[in-house]
Every structure is written in C-alpha cells, then in structure tokens.
C-alpha positions in Angstrom: 0.0 0.0 0.0 1.1 3.6 -0.7 1.9 5.9 2.1 -0.6 8.7 2.7 0.6 12.2 1.8 0.4 14.5 4.8 -2.2 17.3 4.5 -0.7 20.5 3.0 -0.4 23.6 5.2 -0.4 27.2 4.2 1.9 30.1 5.1 2.9 33.5 3.7 5.6 33.5 1.1 9.1 34.2 2.4 11.8 35.9 0.4 13.9 32.7 0.4 11.0 30.9 -1.3 11.5 32.6 -4.7 13.9 30.0 -6.3 11.8 27.0 -5.3 8.5 28.8 -6.4 10.1 29.6 -9.7 11.0 25.8 -10.0 7.4 24.8 -9.2 6.2 27.4 -11.8 8.5 25.9 -14.5 7.7 22.2 -13.6 4.0 22.9 -13.6 4.0 24.6 -17.0 6.3 21.9 -18.5 4.5 18.9 -17.2 0.8 19.9 -16.9 0.1 22.1 -19.9 1.3 20.0 -22.8 -2.2 19.1 -24.0 -3.2 22.7 -24.2 -0.1 24.6 -25.3 2.8 23.9 -27.8 6.4 23.4 -26.7 7.2 26.9 -28.0 4.4 28.4 -25.9 5.5 26.5 -22.8 9.1 27.6 -23.3 8.0 31.3 -23.5 5.7 30.8 -20.5 8.5 29.2 -18.4 10.9 32.0 -19.4 8.8 34.4 -17.3 10.6 33.1 -14.2 14.1 33.2 -15.7 14.6 36.5 -13.9 14.2 35.4 -10.4 14.6 38.9 -9.0 11.7 40.2 -11.1 9.6 37.1 -10.3 10.3 37.6 -6.6 9.3 41.3 -6.8 6.0 40.3 -8.5 5.3 37.7 -5.7 6.3 40.1 -2.9 4.1 42.9 -4.4 1.0 40.7 -4.0 -0.5 38.6 -1.2 1.3 35.3 -2.0 0.5 32.1 -0.1 2.7 29.0 -0.2 1.3 25.5 0.3 3.7 23.2 2.1 4.0 19.5 2.9 6.3 18.7 5.7 7.6 22.3 5.5 8.5 22.0 1.8 6.7 24.2 -0.7 4.5 22.3 -3.1 2.4 25.1 -4.6 1.6 28.8 -4.4 -1.1 31.3 -5.3 -1.2 35.1 -5.3 -3.9 37.7 -4.9 -3.3 40.9 -6.9 -5.2 43.8 -5.3 -8.3 42.7 -3.5 -10.0 40.9 -6.3 -7.8 39.2 -8.8 -6.0 35.8 -8.6 -2.8 36.4 -10.5 -0.9 33.1 -10.0 -1.7 29.5 -9.1 0.9 26.8 -9.6 1.2 23.4 -8.0 4.1 21.0 -8.3 3.1 18.2 -10.8 3.7 15.5 -8.2 1.1 17.1 -6.0 -1.8 17.6 -8.4 -5.1 16.2 -7.3 -4.0 16.3 -3.6 -6.1 19.3 -2.6 -3.2 21.8 -2.9 -4.9 24.1 -5.4 -8.2 23.9 -3.6 -6.5 24.8 -0.3 -4.8 27.8 -1.9 -7.9 29.2 -3.7 -10.1 28.6 -0.7 -7.7 30.8 1.3 -7.5 33.5 -1.4 -11.3 33.6 -1.7 -11.6 34.1 2.1 -8.9 36.7 2.2 -10.4 38.6 -0.8 -13.8 38.6 1.0 -12.1 39.9 4.1 -10.6 42.7 2.0 -14.0 43.7 0.9 -14.1 42.1 -2.5 -17.5 41.0 -3.7 -16.1 39.0 -6.6 -12.8 37.4 -7.7 -11.5 37.2 -11.2 -8.7 35.1 -12.8 -7.2 34.8 -16.2 -7.2 31.0 -16.3 -5.0 29.0 -18.6 -6.8 26.4 -20.8 -5.3 23.8 -18.4 -6.7 25.5 -15.3 -10.1 26.5 -16.7 -11.9 23.3 -15.6 -10.6 23.6 -12.1 -12.0 27.2 -11.8 -15.3 26.2 -13.5 -15.9 23.5 -10.8 -15.3 26.1 -8.1 -18.1 28.3 -9.5 -16.1 30.7 -11.7 -17.8 31.7 -14.9 -16.1 32.5 -18.2 -16.6 36.1 -19.2 -14.0 36.7 -21.9 -11.5 34.8 -24.1 -8.0 36.4 -24.3 -4.9 36.1 -26.3 -1.7 37.3 -24.6 1.8 37.8 -25.9 4.5 36.0 -23.9 7.9 36.5 -25.5 7.4 35.7 -29.2 4.4 33.5 -28.6 0.7 34.0 -28.2 -1.1 32.1 -25.4 -4.8 31.8 -24.9 -6.6 32.1 -21.6 -10.0 32.9 -20.3 -11.1 35.6 -17.9 -13.3 34.0 -15.3 -15.2 35.5 -12.4 -16.9 34.3 -9.2 -19.2 36.2 -7.0 -18.1 35.7 -3.4 -20.6 34.8 -0.7 -21.3 37.6 1.8 -19.8 37.0 5.3 -22.4 36.3 7.9 -23.9 39.5 9.3 -22.8 41.4 6.3 -25.4 43.1 4.1 -25.7 41.6 0.7 
C-alpha cells in the first residue's frame, strides 16, 4: 500500500522561497500544460521566471501564499489587489492532492475579508476546468503575448458569498 501524503499547510511567502517557487512554476507549466499549449508556448511561459529577482518582486508585491507538505513548498497562489487571482501553480507531483483547492479557498476568504464581492482570474486552458468546478464563470476569451508566442486564456469571475452578518 502507498503511504498517505500529509495534509498540506499554508503560510505566507518568504523571500527565500523565490527560487523554489520559480522551479514549481516551471515544472507545472512543463509537465501539466502539454495538452493545451505547444512546446514553444510552454518555453515562452517558463521564461517568465528566468529573472528570479523580477519574479520575486512580483510575488512580494502581492499577497502570496505557499502550500507546504512537511515544510517543503508544493504550490503557491497570489492575490493581486483585493479581487484578482494572479498566479496559481502546483508541483506536478502534488496535483489532485487538494493543494490548489486549499490555496484558492484561502485566497477567496482573504479577498472577501478585504471587501471584494467577486474574484477574477485569467485561467489558462489547463486550469479553466478547475475554476469552473469552483463556480467561476467564463466572461472573456483572451490572447496574450509572452515572449514571441501567443497564449490563450479565459477571464473567469466568481461572486463571493457575503460574510455572515454582512449586508448583501
């Protein structure tokens, strides 16, 4: 029998996490998006983390949460402003283990606490089904330039539930 994976925990991103989060980003794109994006598109996407200093500044400029298993990062997500999910990446070895759900549940709660009534995300074609199952609705199809490549994604939006005792 296989050994059970310990439940993931959440914590804020630390400056020393940048290199491992960049590696998770790259591995996630490389291993999980091949059915939806070409190798050239994946390479352009992965190149976004080549400059770790710029990537770290992006993460530090947002509310970035890190999911860990036994204190090792296995995924991360970031909230830009009060109402936009900017990044969600999970290590390929940890997909379907509740990591993405844990991260997005936390961002939804934090966004609500910051006064957001809805959350939006520009979901990759690979992530679109995950967000759809969580109640996000497609509002717009996009094409973005990354390096010399064009990548498609979909803007999705979810209305957040009002907190108890809060007027709707």
